[in-house]
MARTORMAR-598106 format. One line per field, with one value per residue: residue in three letters; residue number from 1; x, y, z of N, C-alpha, C in turn. Coordinates in nm, 3 decimals, padded with zeros to 5 digits. Layout:
<sites>
vexse	ALA/...
seke	NUM/...
n_c1	X/...
n_c2	Y/...
n_c3	Z/...
ca_c1	X/...
ca_c2	Y/...
ca_c3	Z/...
c_c1	X/...
c_c2	Y/...
c_c3	Z/...
</sites>
This chain:
<sites>
vexse	MET/MET/LYS/LYS/LEU/ILE/SER/TYR/LEU/GLY/ILE/MET/VAL/PHE/VAL/LEU/ALA/LEU/ALA/GLU/ASN/GLN/THR/ASN/ALA/GLN/ILE/VAL/ASP/GLY/ALA/TYR/LYS/ARG/THR/ASP/ILE/ILE/GLN/LYS/LYS/PRO/MET/PRO/LEU/PRO/THR/VAL/ARG/GLU/ALA/ASP/VAL/PHE/TRP/SER/GLN/LYS/LEU/TRP/ARG/ILE/ILE/ASP/LEU/ARG/GLU/LYS/MET/ASN/GLN/MET/LEU/TYR/TYR/PRO/THR/ASN/GLU/VAL/GLU/GLY/ARG/VAL/ASN/LEU/ILE/ASN/LEU/LEU/LEU/SER/GLY/ILE/GLU/ASN/GLY/GLN/ILE/THR/PRO/TYR/ASP/ALA/SER/ILE/ALA/ASP/ASP/ASP/PHE/LYS/VAL/PRO/MET/SER/PHE/GLU/GLN/VAL/LYS/GLU/THR/PHE/GLY/ALA/THR/THR/THR/MET/GLN/GLU/LYS/ILE/ASN/PHE/ASP/THR/GLY/GLU/ARG/GLN/MET/VAL/GLN/VAL/ALA/GLY/SER/ILE/ARG/PRO/SER/GLU/VAL/LYS/GLN/TYR/MET/VAL/LYS/GLU/GLU/TRP/TYR/PHE/ASP/LYS/GLN/THR/SER/THR/LEU/ASN/VAL/ARG/ILE/ILE/GLY/ILE/CYS/PRO/ILE/ARG/GLU/PHE/VAL/ARG/GLU/GLY/ASP/ASN/SER/GLY/GLN/VAL/GLN/ARG/GLN/LYS/LEU/PHE/TRP/VAL/TYR/TYR/PRO/GLU/ALA/ARG/PRO/LEU/PHE/ALA/THR/ASN/MET/VAL/LEU/ASN/GLN/TYR/ASN/PRO/ALA/LEU/GLN/MET/SER/PHE/ASP/ASP/LEU/PHE/ILE/LYS/ARG/LEU/PHE/ASN/SER/TYR/VAL/VAL/LYS/GLU/GLU/ASN/VAL/PHE/ASN/ASN/ARG/ASP/ILE/SER/ALA/TYR/LEU/SER/GLY/LYS/ASP/ALA/MET/LEU/GLU/SER/LYS/ARG/ILE/GLU/ASP/LYS/ILE/PHE/ASN/TYR/GLU/GLN/ASP/LEU/TRP/GLU/TYR
seke	1/2/3/4/5/6/7/8/9/10/11/12/13/14/15/16/17/18/19/20/21/22/23/24/25/26/27/28/29/30/31/32/33/34/35/36/37/38/39/40/41/42/43/44/45/46/47/48/49/50/51/52/53/54/55/56/57/58/59/60/61/62/63/64/65/66/67/68/69/70/71/72/73/74/75/76/77/78/79/80/81/82/83/84/85/86/87/88/89/90/91/92/93/94/95/96/97/98/99/100/101/102/103/104/105/106/107/108/109/110/111/112/113/114/115/116/117/118/119/120/121/122/123/124/125/126/127/128/129/130/131/132/133/134/135/136/137/138/139/140/141/142/143/144/145/146/147/148/149/150/151/152/153/154/155/156/157/158/159/160/161/162/163/164/165/166/167/168/169/170/171/172/173/174/175/176/177/178/179/180/181/182/183/184/185/186/187/188/189/190/191/192/193/194/195/196/197/198/199/200/201/202/203/204/205/206/207/208/209/210/211/212/213/214/215/216/217/218/219/220/221/222/223/224/225/226/227/228/229/230/231/232/233/234/235/236/237/238/239/240/241/242/243/244/245/246/247/248/249/250/251/252/253/254/255/256/257/258/259/260/261/262/263/264/265/266/267/268/269/270/271/272/273/274/275/276/277/278/279/280/281/282/283/284/285
n_c1	-11.275/-11.129/-11.160/-11.069/-10.779/-10.742/-10.769/-10.591/-10.364/-10.350/-10.345/-10.055/-09.912/-09.965/-09.866/-09.591/-09.523/-09.539/-09.342/-09.113/-09.132/-09.077/-08.838/-08.652/-08.709/-08.584/-08.307/-07.992/-07.758/-07.493/-07.358/-07.561/-07.873/-07.884/-07.953/-08.184/-08.010/-08.159/-08.370/-08.222/-08.193/-08.020/-07.809/-07.912/-07.798/-07.696/-07.838/-07.695/-07.638/-07.567/-07.529/-07.394/-07.160/-06.832/-06.587/-06.463/-06.380/-06.308/-06.207/-06.036/-05.966/-05.791/-05.892/-05.688/-05.729/-05.551/-05.407/-05.390/-05.624/-05.807/-05.911/-06.176/-06.329/-06.276/-06.307/-06.549/-06.502/-06.685/-07.014/-07.062/-07.227/-07.437/-07.291/-07.140/-06.882/-06.767/-06.795/-06.948/-07.183/-07.258/-07.270/-07.487/-07.683/-07.725/-07.798/-08.068/-08.201/-08.169/-07.975/-07.790/-07.569/-07.323/-07.160/-06.802/-06.643/-06.705/-06.841/-06.697/-06.702/-06.922/-07.173/-07.376/-07.430/-07.618/-07.605/-07.679/-07.719/-07.632/-07.425/-07.265/-07.147/-07.012/-06.793/-06.659/-06.565/-06.695/-06.873/-07.031/-06.895/-06.794/-06.673/-06.455/-06.525/-06.533/-06.768/-06.911/-07.067/-07.055/-06.820/-06.724/-06.559/-06.705/-06.854/-06.950/-07.163/-07.028/-07.098/-06.993/-06.849/-06.838/-06.572/-06.526/-06.286/-06.122/-06.126/-05.934/-05.919/-06.078/-06.216/-06.283/-06.471/-06.501/-06.630/-06.466/-06.563/-06.625/-06.796/-06.972/-07.189/-07.185/-06.891/-06.724/-06.527/-06.600/-06.712/-06.830/-06.884/-06.944/-06.955/-06.877/-06.621/-06.545/-06.209/-06.081/-05.825/-05.617/-05.507/-05.438/-05.619/-05.428/-05.180/-04.851/-04.678/-04.761/-04.824/-05.030/-05.326/-05.541/-05.831/-06.128/-06.465/-06.755/-06.924/-07.080/-07.352/-07.327/-07.512/-07.745/-07.697/-07.668/-07.904/-07.881/-07.631/-07.672/-07.802/-07.662/-07.414/-07.071/-06.774/-06.658/-06.333/-06.185/-06.380/-06.572/-06.860/-06.976/-07.175/-07.127/-07.226/-07.178/-07.214/-07.191/-06.918/-06.765/-06.918/-06.789/-06.537/-06.327/-06.139/-05.818/-05.673/-05.534/-05.472/-05.566/-05.599/-05.686/-05.955/-05.881/-05.771/-05.666/-05.831/-05.893/-05.694/-05.516/-05.277/-05.056/-05.034/-04.867/-04.648/-04.453/-04.367/-04.204/-04.220/-04.508/-04.600/-04.553/-04.670/-04.954/-04.972/-04.927/-05.148/-05.358/-05.236/-05.278/-05.563/-05.621/-05.444/-05.575/-05.828/-05.686/-05.574/-05.784/-05.845/-05.779/-05.519
n_c2	20.501/20.411/20.163/20.073/20.123/19.956/19.719/19.731/19.763/19.500/19.302/19.394/19.283/19.020/18.974/19.022/18.864/18.601/18.657/18.652/18.421/18.258/18.340/18.228/17.957/17.953/17.942/17.774/17.592/17.566/17.491/17.341/17.202/16.937/16.586/16.460/16.270/16.140/16.002/15.739/15.422/15.116/14.935/14.630/14.325/14.010/13.685/13.461/13.107/12.817/12.567/12.671/12.747/12.659/12.710/12.904/13.217/13.372/13.677/13.929/14.265/14.580/14.925/15.190/15.524/15.748/15.704/15.830/15.778/15.689/15.893/16.022/15.845/15.977/16.245/16.481/16.638/16.796/16.878/16.933/17.073/16.911/16.657/16.387/16.234/15.863/15.798/15.957/15.922/15.657/15.655/15.846/15.703/15.466/15.617/15.690/15.473/15.316/15.144/14.850/14.844/14.586/14.417/14.428/14.310/14.141/13.898/13.937/13.937/13.802/13.895/13.883/14.011/14.262/14.636/14.900/15.282/15.418/15.221/15.224/15.478/15.465/15.297/15.476/15.625/15.840/15.856/15.970/16.151/16.252/16.506/16.750/17.098/17.471/17.633/17.946/18.102/18.070/18.017/17.756/17.454/17.168/16.854/16.759/16.659/16.570/16.531/16.302/16.323/16.228/16.162/16.181/16.209/16.004/15.812/15.619/15.372/15.133/14.811/14.535/14.287/14.047/13.806/13.615/13.429/13.159/13.154/12.911/12.918/13.171/13.158/13.351/13.529/13.679/13.911/13.979/14.225/14.165/14.300/14.578/14.735/15.005/15.130/15.269/15.480/15.614/15.767/15.706/15.847/16.024/15.865/15.925/15.849/15.803/15.632/15.490/15.378/15.076/15.016/14.835/14.945/14.886/14.633/14.659/14.515/14.472/14.457/14.531/14.795/14.908/15.036/15.295/15.410/15.411/15.650/15.847/16.089/16.094/16.270/16.249/16.239/16.248/16.329/16.539/16.599/16.359/16.189/16.014/15.769/15.624/15.333/15.278/15.348/15.147/14.891/14.918/14.918/15.129/15.186/15.148/14.894/14.656/14.295/14.141/13.921/13.590/13.327/13.034/12.736/12.753/12.898/13.146/13.287/13.589/13.753/13.905/13.731/13.541/13.649/13.924/14.277/14.308/14.070/14.014/14.178/14.085/13.821/13.916/14.029/13.800/13.611/13.772/13.750/13.470/13.407/13.590/13.436/13.193/13.233/13.268/13.039/12.857/12.874/12.787/12.860
n_c3	07.292/07.513/07.515/07.280/07.325/07.532/07.414/07.211/07.378/07.492/07.291/07.202/07.405/07.384/07.147/07.180/07.420/07.272/07.074/07.248/07.324/07.100/07.057/07.268/07.195/06.986/07.067/07.032/07.126/07.005/06.675/06.546/06.598/06.839/06.885/07.130/07.351/07.578/07.456/07.395/07.322/07.451/07.255/07.122/07.178/06.996/07.068/07.285/07.228/07.442/07.335/07.097/07.180/07.205/07.339/07.589/07.810/08.079/08.213/08.387/08.404/08.421/08.387/08.367/08.483/08.462/08.221/07.899/07.682/07.837/07.983/07.931/08.089/08.339/08.306/08.269/08.598/08.717/08.624/08.312/08.012/08.048/08.060/08.264/08.466/08.482/08.737/08.912/08.761/08.799/09.079/09.102/08.972/09.146/09.362/09.300/09.259/09.017/08.935/09.105/09.327/09.421/09.689/09.710/09.860/10.038/09.880/09.659/09.318/09.258/09.257/09.465/09.677/09.776/09.802/09.998/09.948/10.147/10.243/10.038/10.056/10.279/10.245/10.063/10.289/10.370/10.626/10.924/11.160/11.486/11.602/11.778/11.836/11.835/12.010/11.880/12.033/12.281/12.341/12.425/12.398/12.228/12.134/11.796/11.543/11.234/10.907/10.647/10.329/10.012/09.783/09.460/09.295/09.408/09.261/09.074/08.889/08.725/08.763/08.496/08.425/08.231/07.965/07.707/07.437/07.192/06.920/06.735/06.556/06.421/06.359/06.486/06.707/07.035/07.294/07.606/07.838/08.189/08.451/08.632/08.844/09.045/09.182/09.455/09.524/09.810/10.083/10.425/10.671/10.916/10.842/10.801/10.646/10.407/10.225/09.961/09.949/09.800/09.708/09.659/09.563/09.490/09.295/08.992/08.805/08.462/08.236/08.370/08.378/08.147/08.014/08.162/08.113/07.834/07.789/07.847/07.772/07.666/07.596/07.295/07.219/06.981/06.776/06.837/06.735/06.660/06.860/07.168/07.369/07.720/07.679/07.423/07.451/07.613/07.467/07.201/07.280/07.328/07.503/07.699/07.839/08.091/08.148/08.451/08.575/08.483/08.458/08.631/08.758/09.024/09.214/09.076/09.092/09.115/08.869/09.023/09.234/09.206/09.026/08.977/08.880/08.595/08.505/08.546/08.399/08.133/08.159/08.161/07.898/07.780/07.838/07.692/07.406/07.391/07.372/07.123/06.950/06.953/06.829/06.575/06.498/06.447/06.198/05.834/05.617
ca_c1	-11.151/-11.063/-11.193/-10.970/-10.656/-10.707/-10.757/-10.457/-10.236/-10.394/-10.260/-09.924/-09.874/-09.964/-09.758/-09.458/-09.524/-09.530/-09.219/-09.036/-09.145/-09.025/-08.680/-08.604/-08.725/-08.460/-08.160/-07.932/-07.638/-07.396/-07.400/-07.687/-07.951/-07.836/-08.040/-08.194/-07.966/-08.201/-08.429/-08.154/-08.184/-07.884/-07.798/-07.950/-07.715/-07.707/-07.871/-07.579/-07.695/-07.505/-07.480/-07.294/-07.027/-06.751/-06.475/-06.494/-06.245/-06.316/-06.072/-06.059/-05.882/-05.792/-05.857/-05.628/-05.801/-05.456/-05.385/-05.475/-05.698/-05.881/-05.954/-06.289/-06.429/-06.261/-06.343/-06.544/-06.523/-06.776/-07.102/-07.022/-07.326/-07.491/-07.220/-07.064/-06.769/-06.853/-06.802/-07.063/-07.296/-07.295/-07.335/-07.641/-07.776/-07.732/-07.874/-08.193/-08.225/-08.155/-07.892/-07.789/-07.448/-07.288/-07.029/-06.696/-06.516/-06.742/-06.871/-06.619/-06.758/-07.044/-07.314/-07.466/-07.436/-07.639/-07.557/-07.754/-07.621/-07.549/-07.317/-07.150/-07.084/-06.925/-06.691/-06.572/-06.500/-06.804/-06.930/-07.087/-06.814/-06.791/-06.551/-06.460/-06.529/-06.549/-06.903/-06.875/-07.161/-07.040/-06.669/-06.667/-06.563/-06.826/-06.861/-07.060/-07.152/-06.977/-07.106/-06.870/-06.845/-06.812/-06.469/-06.521/-06.180/-06.029/-06.154/-05.840/-05.937/-06.202/-06.195/-06.361/-06.489/-06.567/-06.632/-06.447/-06.622/-06.629/-06.958/-06.962/-07.306/-07.127/-06.753/-06.676/-06.468/-06.670/-06.660/-06.920/-06.874/-07.043/-06.933/-06.751/-06.601/-06.450/-06.115/-06.030/-05.700/-05.641/-05.411/-05.529/-05.599/-05.317/-05.090/-04.740/-04.611/-04.823/-04.877/-05.149/-05.415/-05.631/-05.995/-06.262/-06.564/-06.852/-06.943/-07.210/-07.376/-07.314/-07.633/-07.832/-07.658/-07.667/-07.983/-07.837/-07.497/-07.693/-07.865/-07.551/-07.296/-06.940/-06.718/-06.598/-06.221/-06.135/-06.481/-06.728/-06.968/-07.029/-07.217/-07.129/-07.248/-07.110/-07.251/-07.108/-06.766/-06.754/-06.938/-06.684/-06.398/-06.259/-06.069/-05.707/-05.660/-05.454/-05.528/-05.488/-05.649/-05.778/-06.017/-05.792/-05.812/-05.587/-05.947/-05.917/-05.590/-05.450/-05.135/-04.989/-05.012/-04.733/-04.532/-04.450/-04.290/-04.195/-04.266/-04.628/-04.640/-04.543/-04.784/-05.069/-04.939/-04.917/-05.288/-05.433/-05.209/-05.351/-05.696/-05.603/-05.379/-05.670/-05.896/-05.617/-05.545/-05.903/-05.849/-05.667/-05.494
ca_c2	20.545/20.359/20.028/20.049/20.138/19.847/19.605/19.742/19.703/19.335/19.266/19.426/19.208/18.883/18.983/19.032/18.714/18.522/18.692/18.623/18.243/18.188/18.358/18.088/17.801/17.916/17.911/17.635/17.580/17.538/17.547/17.308/17.115/16.782/16.452/16.429/16.112/16.082/15.893/15.653/15.272/15.024/14.825/14.492/14.220/13.884/13.616/13.356/12.978/12.741/12.489/12.727/12.814/12.559/12.744/13.032/13.231/13.485/13.774/14.069/14.362/14.696/15.048/15.316/15.659/15.810/15.706/15.940/15.730/15.667/16.017/16.034/15.814/16.047/16.394/16.607/16.594/16.870/16.825/17.037/17.081/16.774/16.550/16.355/16.139/15.746/15.736/16.011/15.849/15.538/15.688/15.888/15.566/15.406/15.682/15.685/15.317/15.264/15.014/14.779/14.799/14.463/14.407/14.388/14.255/13.986/13.805/13.962/13.966/13.719/13.979/13.805/14.051/14.383/14.723/15.023/15.392/15.441/15.105/15.263/15.618/15.387/15.242/15.584/15.677/15.927/15.821/16.067/16.131/16.348/16.591/16.876/17.239/17.551/17.690/18.082/18.170/18.022/18.006/17.660/17.320/17.079/16.783/16.808/16.576/16.619/16.460/16.264/16.335/16.132/16.218/16.072/16.209/15.948/15.693/15.617/15.273/15.036/14.687/14.491/14.130/13.991/13.653/13.556/13.334/13.163/13.142/12.834/12.969/13.275/13.168/13.462/13.546/13.778/13.928/14.042/14.278/14.113/14.406/14.672/14.800/15.107/15.117/15.401/15.523/15.705/15.798/15.671/15.971/16.031/15.808/15.996/15.779/15.873/15.504/15.477/15.257/15.063/14.951/14.794/14.982/14.805/14.579/14.706/14.439/14.577/14.450/14.630/14.941/14.977/15.159/15.413/15.420/15.449/15.759/15.989/16.104/16.081/16.340/16.184/16.340/16.270/16.389/16.571/16.604/16.226/16.144/15.868/15.713/15.538/15.198/15.287/15.358/14.995/14.789/14.925/14.908/15.257/15.224/15.077/14.821/14.512/14.182/14.134/13.754/13.487/13.191/12.936/12.647/12.802/12.989/13.240/13.399/13.711/13.735/13.956/13.637/13.461/13.738/14.077/14.365/14.288/13.930/14.034/14.254/13.968/13.745/13.965/14.039/13.629/13.574/13.837/13.676/13.316/13.441/13.598/13.321/13.070/13.244/13.266/12.909/12.786/12.924/12.734/12.950
ca_c3	07.297/07.624/07.489/07.174/07.367/07.617/07.340/07.190/07.479/07.515/07.169/07.221/07.554/07.332/07.045/07.282/07.451/07.153/06.998/07.329/07.314/07.001/07.086/07.358/07.128/06.867/07.086/07.018/07.191/06.915/06.520/06.484/06.719/06.864/06.932/07.256/07.419/07.676/07.447/07.302/07.406/07.430/07.123/07.156/07.155/06.971/07.173/07.262/07.286/07.524/07.244/07.018/07.243/07.238/07.418/07.642/07.904/08.164/08.237/08.459/08.345/08.496/08.315/08.446/08.434/08.437/08.057/07.815/07.642/07.964/08.044/07.902/08.180/08.468/08.296/08.355/08.730/08.735/08.541/08.176/07.942/08.086/08.096/08.388/08.446/08.524/08.901/08.923/08.678/08.889/09.221/09.072/08.939/09.289/09.451/09.212/09.255/08.874/08.950/09.233/09.378/09.509/09.770/09.634/09.945/10.078/09.767/09.563/09.196/09.214/09.227/09.547/09.825/09.731/09.914/10.002/09.909/10.263/10.257/09.918/10.101/10.411/10.149/10.023/10.430/10.407/10.766/11.033/11.283/11.597/11.609/11.892/11.769/11.965/11.982/11.909/12.125/12.464/12.353/12.483/12.306/12.228/12.040/11.712/11.440/11.097/10.808/10.563/10.184/09.896/09.696/09.341/09.245/09.442/09.180/08.944/08.834/08.702/08.725/08.430/08.435/08.087/07.914/07.582/07.347/07.042/06.874/06.629/06.464/06.350/06.344/06.537/06.869/07.109/07.414/07.695/07.966/08.288/08.551/08.636/08.987/09.068/09.239/09.478/09.580/09.902/10.198/10.528/10.749/10.996/10.802/10.811/10.582/10.241/10.141/09.922/09.963/09.712/09.771/09.559/09.615/09.461/09.167/08.891/08.692/08.353/08.180/08.413/08.369/08.008/07.997/08.203/08.007/07.708/07.791/07.904/07.652/07.685/07.509/07.189/07.190/06.841/06.702/06.932/06.636/06.672/07.004/07.202/07.515/07.782/07.671/07.306/07.480/07.635/07.368/07.116/07.395/07.332/07.618/07.706/07.990/08.089/08.208/08.598/08.601/08.419/08.502/08.627/08.863/09.160/09.285/09.016/09.163/09.040/08.821/09.150/09.369/09.176/08.943/08.987/08.807/08.454/08.473/08.563/08.248/08.015/08.173/08.121/07.747/07.706/07.833/07.566/07.282/07.391/07.323/06.997/06.872/06.964/06.681/06.441/06.493/06.429/06.047/05.752/05.493
c_c1	-11.071/-11.058/-11.081/-10.843/-10.644/-10.673/-10.633/-10.345/-10.244/-10.312/-10.099/-09.884/-09.861/-09.874/-09.591/-09.435/-09.485/-09.396/-09.113/-09.027/-09.057/-08.859/-08.615/-08.632/-08.644/-08.332/-08.133/-07.781/-07.509/-07.427/-07.515/-07.741/-07.899/-07.952/-08.039/-08.146/-08.045/-08.294/-08.373/-08.184/-08.053/-07.903/-07.821/-07.819/-07.750/-07.750/-07.746/-07.630/-07.587/-07.448/-07.383/-07.160/-06.946/-06.632/-06.515/-06.402/-06.286/-06.195/-06.124/-05.961/-05.879/-05.789/-05.831/-05.666/-05.666/-05.389/-05.491/-05.611/-05.844/-05.964/-06.100/-06.356/-06.392/-06.285/-06.498/-06.564/-06.623/-06.866/-07.078/-07.150/-07.369/-07.423/-07.152/-06.979/-06.839/-06.848/-06.922/-07.210/-07.362/-07.336/-07.475/-07.728/-07.800/-07.817/-08.043/-08.248/-08.227/-08.052/-07.832/-07.646/-07.407/-07.175/-06.918/-06.570/-06.556/-06.748/-06.786/-06.708/-06.852/-07.187/-07.414/-07.516/-07.484/-07.622/-07.661/-07.654/-07.543/-07.415/-07.220/-07.076/-06.966/-06.757/-06.610/-06.518/-06.579/-06.905/-06.907/-06.943/-06.836/-06.688/-06.577/-06.426/-06.571/-06.674/-06.855/-06.950/-07.122/-06.892/-06.601/-06.656/-06.677/-06.802/-06.979/-07.050/-07.119/-07.003/-07.032/-06.913/-06.779/-06.690/-06.448/-06.361/-06.073/-06.031/-06.065/-05.833/-06.054/-06.134/-06.298/-06.381/-06.573/-06.531/-06.578/-06.517/-06.639/-06.741/-06.952/-07.033/-07.231/-06.990/-06.697/-06.630/-06.524/-06.634/-06.788/-06.842/-06.960/-07.036/-06.814/-06.737/-06.506/-06.370/-06.083/-05.890/-05.697/-05.535/-05.479/-05.528/-05.480/-05.187/-05.001/-04.673/-04.614/-04.828/-05.012/-05.189/-05.508/-05.755/-06.095/-06.372/-06.713/-06.862/-07.079/-07.231/-07.396/-07.442/-07.744/-07.828/-07.666/-07.761/-07.978/-07.737/-07.564/-07.742/-07.776/-07.438/-07.182/-06.867/-06.644/-06.446/-06.144/-06.226/-06.582/-06.845/-07.011/-07.027/-07.172/-07.171/-07.150/-07.125/-07.171/-06.950/-06.729/-06.799/-06.823/-06.558/-06.307/-06.204/-05.928/-05.732/-05.542/-05.491/-05.456/-05.522/-05.745/-05.861/-05.920/-05.859/-05.776/-05.700/-05.936/-05.824/-05.539/-05.303/-05.023/-04.955/-04.923/-04.633/-04.571/-04.343/-04.300/-04.241/-04.421/-04.703/-04.649/-04.648/-04.923/-05.084/-04.984/-05.067/-05.385/-05.367/-05.276/-05.483/-05.701/-05.568/-05.490/-05.771/-05.867/-05.612/-05.637/-05.896/-05.726/-05.628/-05.420
c_c2	20.455/20.238/19.980/20.071/20.013/19.722/19.607/19.717/19.512/19.282/19.286/19.288/19.068/18.888/18.961/18.893/18.608/18.536/18.636/18.443/18.190/18.204/18.255/17.986/17.823/17.907/17.792/17.659/17.512/17.558/17.438/17.208/16.962/16.699/16.449/16.312/16.068/15.981/15.797/15.515/15.205/14.950/14.696/14.424/14.087/13.798/13.488/13.215/12.882/12.640/12.539/12.778/12.661/12.593/12.904/13.092/13.352/13.554/13.902/14.142/14.487/14.816/15.160/15.440/15.765/15.806/15.795/15.913/15.693/15.761/16.055/15.986/15.885/16.216/16.382/16.594/16.692/16.864/16.970/16.989/16.939/16.649/16.525/16.246/15.996/15.709/15.813/15.976/15.723/15.584/15.803/15.780/15.511/15.468/15.688/15.567/15.265/15.155/14.998/14.752/14.658/14.461/14.367/14.338/14.149/13.872/13.842/14.015/13.876/13.793/13.885/13.894/14.211/14.510/14.836/15.157/15.412/15.338/15.159/15.381/15.566/15.372/15.309/15.655/15.795/15.878/15.943/16.028/16.260/16.402/16.731/17.018/17.310/17.622/17.881/18.185/18.177/18.055/17.890/17.544/17.247/16.958/16.778/16.679/16.631/16.517/16.419/16.294/16.248/16.178/16.111/16.100/16.110/15.789/15.701/15.508/15.198/14.891/14.634/14.344/14.115/13.855/13.673/13.444/13.292/13.114/13.068/12.851/13.063/13.264/13.285/13.439/13.683/13.812/14.003/14.108/14.225/14.215/14.479/14.743/14.901/15.108/15.259/15.406/15.615/15.662/15.793/15.784/15.940/15.948/15.927/15.961/15.789/15.757/15.468/15.329/15.239/14.986/14.945/14.851/14.901/14.709/14.627/14.569/14.512/14.580/14.530/14.775/14.989/15.058/15.292/15.471/15.488/15.590/15.898/15.930/16.100/16.158/16.254/16.278/16.360/16.358/16.440/16.582/16.454/16.163/16.026/15.861/15.639/15.388/15.177/15.282/15.198/14.901/14.822/14.938/14.994/15.283/15.116/15.037/14.702/14.434/14.163/13.985/13.708/13.391/13.099/12.842/12.682/12.902/13.147/13.346/13.491/13.696/13.780/13.856/13.546/13.537/13.862/14.160/14.331/14.179/13.927/14.096/14.152/13.887/13.794/13.979/13.883/13.590/13.661/13.782/13.550/13.354/13.467/13.502/13.215/13.088/13.228/13.124/12.800/12.783/12.857/12.836/12.873
c_c3	07.390/07.581/07.370/07.233/07.457/07.544/07.251/07.237/07.504/07.405/07.143/07.307/07.465/07.238/07.103/07.335/07.351/07.081/07.134/07.334/07.188/06.983/07.132/07.267/07.027/06.895/07.095/07.061/07.138/06.753/06.500/06.598/06.724/06.905/07.076/07.297/07.505/07.598/07.362/07.391/07.378/07.320/07.168/07.101/07.102/07.065/07.127/07.303/07.367/07.424/07.135/07.036/07.284/07.301/07.461/07.764/07.960/08.192/08.318/08.416/08.405/08.377/08.412/08.381/08.406/08.268/07.994/07.750/07.701/08.006/08.030/08.008/08.324/08.426/08.256/08.503/08.803/08.589/08.419/08.071/07.943/08.086/08.224/08.374/08.479/08.669/08.932/08.885/08.762/09.016/09.211/09.053/09.063/09.362/09.407/09.234/09.090/08.847/09.067/09.236/09.439/09.572/09.704/09.727/10.003/09.954/09.661/09.423/09.116/09.233/09.345/09.667/09.783/09.820/09.894/09.950/10.029/10.271/10.141/10.004/10.245/10.355/10.107/10.156/10.415/10.511/10.841/11.145/11.382/11.646/11.727/11.804/11.859/11.915/12.016/11.999/12.249/12.449/12.399/12.367/12.339/12.119/11.937/11.615/11.299/10.986/10.717/10.417/10.129/09.822/09.557/09.268/09.323/09.386/09.073/08.880/08.835/08.705/08.644/08.429/08.313/08.049/07.772/07.555/07.238/06.987/06.734/06.503/06.365/06.309/06.385/06.692/06.939/07.230/07.493/07.825/08.084/08.389/08.554/08.808/08.997/09.199/09.311/09.539/09.650/10.000/10.315/10.616/10.896/10.962/10.726/10.699/10.408/10.159/10.119/09.903/09.835/09.750/09.679/09.617/09.618/09.333/09.115/08.796/08.548/08.255/08.239/08.408/08.252/07.975/08.053/08.163/07.862/07.687/07.845/07.805/07.722/07.564/07.386/07.153/07.052/06.748/06.756/06.832/06.622/06.814/07.023/07.303/07.574/07.740/07.492/07.329/07.510/07.516/07.234/07.156/07.326/07.443/07.638/07.836/07.968/08.183/08.343/08.658/08.520/08.503/08.505/08.768/08.994/09.217/09.205/09.063/09.059/08.969/08.940/09.234/09.318/09.067/08.972/08.901/08.669/08.423/08.477/08.435/08.150/08.045/08.128/07.970/07.692/07.716/07.721/07.439/07.282/07.326/07.146/06.884/06.862/06.833/06.583/06.392/06.438/06.256/05.935/05.636/05.366
</sites>
């Protein structure tokens, strides 16, 4: 009788454990099961031969995260359902060694001077400082080390370096993104004037970052049912931006170096129209 009871209890424990595993396996966070985006790979881009390119133009443009269309890159500020914003994704990739940051102050956008994660933290002002604090055990003041923290919310813009080119083999005008640079806006500590400073933090070589971008999802604000990665967003150019510089003989000077205000806006528009009209003028109707 005792053996039958033990055997019966063993069977019940097994059945309960199996039922629990099946219940956990059936949990779906939503109306349907979504594909695991971690398995996604970047969309391969067509090979471009130098002999097929008879016109090209490099541009630098600004993506302002305060514009409604670009808020997908700013939010969520905290991780939500496995999604993070662009700056936190870049910082995570740099810390894990998946992507390499390049100095944005010395070599600018030439991707020549790599940076460490500690150097990236310094550009954010997240350096260890000595501060005077009260020791509650002794009641005396003493100097202690205080570790600085990165404030991703200060990144309000991104600069994108890209190249437009006309491929005579396919008779198409195409664009390739070369690099992305987050721009920090902040007020200096102790500055009572409240003047906002802008600082380029680091450059990321876009082709190197594509595998990371392709495996991280961004919320499609028009239709959440259609999953979209950061790579999809940039390749499909689902962002709003304006041109701040074009490749030129004057050391690639910025538009702000020779124009300001409304004139600078008109110059930015003129550069974009010039590229659009170049393609249109190649055709006869």
